[in-house]
C-alpha positions as CSV (number, residue, x, y, z in Angstrom):
1,M,4.6,-12.2,6.0
2,H,5.5,-15.8,4.7
3,G,9.2,-16.1,5.1
4,W,9.9,-12.9,7.0
5,R,12.9,-13.1,9.5
6,G,12.9,-9.5,10.4
7,Y,15.3,-7.1,9.8
8,V,19.2,-8.0,10.1
9,A,21.6,-5.4,9.1
10,D,23.9,-7.9,7.7
11,D,21.5,-10.0,5.9
12,V,22.9,-10.6,2.6
13,F,19.8,-12.4,1.1
14,W,17.5,-9.4,2.2
15,A,19.9,-7.1,0.5
16,L,19.8,-8.9,-2.8
17,F,16.2,-9.2,-2.7
18,Q,16.0,-5.6,-2.2
19,V,18.3,-4.6,-5.1
20,R,16.2,-7.0,-7.4
21,Q,12.8,-5.5,-6.4
22,S,14.2,-2.0,-6.7
23,A,15.4,-2.9,-10.1
24,V,12.0,-4.4,-11.2
25,V,10.2,-1.3,-9.8
26,T,12.6,1.2,-11.4
27,L,12.0,-0.8,-14.9
28,A,8.4,-0.7,-14.4
29,N,8.2,3.1,-13.7
30,C,9.5,3.7,-17.2
31,P,7.1,6.5,-18.6
32,L,6.9,4.6,-22.1
33,L,5.3,1.4,-20.3
34,P,1.6,1.9,-20.6
35,A,-0.4,1.8,-17.4
36,V,-2.5,-1.2,-18.4
37,L,1.0,-3.2,-18.4
38,R,2.7,-1.8,-15.6
39,G,0.7,-4.1,-13.0
40,R,2.2,-7.0,-14.9
41,A,5.9,-5.4,-15.2
42,L,5.6,-5.2,-11.3
43,R,5.2,-8.9,-10.9
44,G,8.7,-9.5,-9.9
45,A,8.4,-6.9,-7.2
46,R,5.7,-9.1,-5.6
47,V,2.7,-7.2,-7.1
48,R,-0.4,-8.9,-8.2
49,A,-2.7,-7.1,-10.6
50,G,-6.1,-8.2,-11.6
51,A,-7.7,-7.6,-14.9
52,R,-8.0,-4.3,-16.3
53,A,-5.8,-2.8,-13.4
54,L,-4.3,0.6,-14.2
55,V,-1.0,1.5,-12.7
56,Y,0.6,4.8,-13.4
57,G,4.3,5.7,-12.9
58,G,6.3,6.7,-10.1
59,Q,5.3,3.9,-7.8
60,T,7.5,2.6,-4.8
61,V,7.0,-0.9,-3.6
62,Q,9.5,-2.0,-0.8
63,G,9.2,-5.2,1.3
64,R,8.5,-8.9,1.2
65,G,4.8,-9.1,1.5
66,L,2.4,-9.1,-1.6
67,L,0.6,-6.2,-3.1
68,R,-2.7,-7.4,-4.7
69,L,-4.7,-5.2,-6.9
70,G,-8.0,-6.1,-7.5
71,A,-9.8,-6.1,-11.1
72,G,-10.1,-2.6,-12.4
73,A,-8.0,-1.0,-9.5
74,F,-6.7,2.4,-10.5
75,V,-3.3,3.6,-8.9
76,N,-2.4,7.1,-9.9
77,H,1.2,8.6,-9.9
78,G,3.7,8.5,-7.0
79,C,1.8,6.0,-4.7
80,Y,3.8,4.3,-2.1
81,F,3.5,0.6,-0.8
82,D,5.4,-0.5,2.3
83,T,5.0,-4.3,2.0
84,V,6.7,-5.5,4.9
85,A,3.1,-7.4,5.4
86,D,0.5,-8.0,2.5
87,I,-1.4,-5.3,1.1
88,D,-4.8,-6.3,-0.5
89,I,-6.6,-3.8,-2.6
90,G,-10.0,-4.7,-3.8
91,D,-11.6,-4.6,-7.1
92,G,-12.4,-1.0,-8.5
93,V,-10.5,0.7,-5.8
94,F,-9.3,4.3,-6.9
95,L,-6.0,5.5,-5.3
96,S,-5.3,9.0,-6.1
97,D,-1.7,10.5,-6.4
98,H,0.7,10.3,-3.7
99,V,-1.1,7.7,-1.6
100,R,1.0,5.9,1.1
101,V,0.0,2.6,2.2
102,L,2.2,1.5,5.0
103,T,2.3,-2.2,7.0
104,S,5.3,-1.8,9.1
105,T,5.9,-0.2,12.5
106,H,8.3,-0.8,15.2
107,E,7.9,-2.1,18.7
108,V,8.9,0.4,21.4
109,G,12.4,-0.3,22.2
110,A,15.0,0.6,25.1
111,P,16.0,4.1,25.7
112,T,19.1,3.7,23.7
113,R,17.1,2.9,20.5
114,R,13.2,3.6,20.8
115,A,12.5,1.9,17.3
116,G,12.6,-1.6,18.3
117,R,12.0,-4.9,16.3
118,L,10.0,-4.3,13.1
119,V,6.8,-5.6,12.7
120,G,4.3,-5.9,9.8
121,K,0.8,-5.8,10.0
122,P,-1.5,-6.2,6.8
123,V,-3.6,-3.8,5.3
124,T,-6.8,-4.1,3.2
125,I,-8.7,-1.5,1.2
126,G,-12.3,-2.9,0.2
127,T,-13.9,-3.1,-3.1
128,G,-15.0,0.4,-4.6
129,T,-13.1,2.6,-2.3
130,W,-11.6,5.8,-3.3
131,V,-8.7,7.1,-1.4
132,G,-7.9,10.8,-1.9
133,S,-4.5,12.7,-2.9
134,G,-1.8,12.3,-0.3
135,A,-3.7,10.0,2.3
136,V,-1.6,7.8,4.6
137,I,-3.2,4.4,5.4
138,M,-1.5,2.9,8.5
139,P,-0.4,-0.4,9.5
140,G,-3.1,-3.1,10.1
141,V,-6.0,-0.9,8.8
142,R,-9.0,-2.3,7.0
143,V,-10.8,0.1,5.0
144,G,-14.4,-1.0,4.3
145,A,-16.0,-1.6,1.0
146,G,-17.4,1.6,-0.8
147,C,-15.4,4.3,1.4
148,I,-14.2,7.8,0.6
149,V,-10.9,8.6,2.3
150,G,-10.4,12.5,2.0
151,A,-7.2,13.9,0.4
152,G,-4.5,14.1,3.0
153,S,-6.3,12.2,5.6
154,L,-4.3,9.9,8.2
155,V,-6.4,6.6,8.6
156,T,-5.1,5.1,12.0
157,K,-8.4,2.9,12.7
158,D,-10.4,0.6,10.6
159,C,-13.1,2.2,8.5
160,D,-16.6,0.7,8.2
161,P,-18.3,0.1,4.7
162,D,-19.9,3.1,2.9
163,G,-18.6,6.1,4.8
164,V,-16.7,9.5,4.0
165,Y,-13.5,9.5,6.3
166,V,-11.4,12.7,6.7
167,G,-9.0,14.6,8.7
168,S,-5.8,13.4,11.0
169,P,-6.5,11.1,12.3
170,A,-9.4,10.3,9.8
171,I,-13.0,10.3,11.3
172,R,-16.3,9.4,9.7
173,V,-18.2,12.6,8.5
174,R,-20.7,11.3,6.5
175,N,-22.7,8.1,5.6
176,L,-22.9,6.9,2.0
177,N,-26.0,5.0,0.4
178,D,-28.5,6.4,3.1
């Protein structure tokens, strides 16, 4: 979270950054842009895509953190990346449609405003992982290499490598590579 100063309602620099980032993401989501070029087009939104990464349209990227996509990563339609903190997606990761990767949460505030100070916690998705349609990865989670996260799952805790995780909250239901 290099340079993160927290949320301030009248922060003009933060507002200008958001406008710029939204414009870059909107242009990159043009349906005429090939998936192989979209990762490069998102560079101005703090996305770094590795070689052969495919990013389909309808993406949302919001925040000052960095989104790193490994070589050969695949990001399907409509994924949401909350980049208050960094998101690292390994080589060969497959994100199905409408996956949400969240890095921000709030401290518990006073009774008059329970959503207190904004806090960013980085997320890592290990090499070769497959995340199913509509899954949500919560702030601070590390998904190990070679995992499968089932469609619609809510991942609230770290996932050890080479396992199948499903449910809300997601639990390990099967070992892979046994």
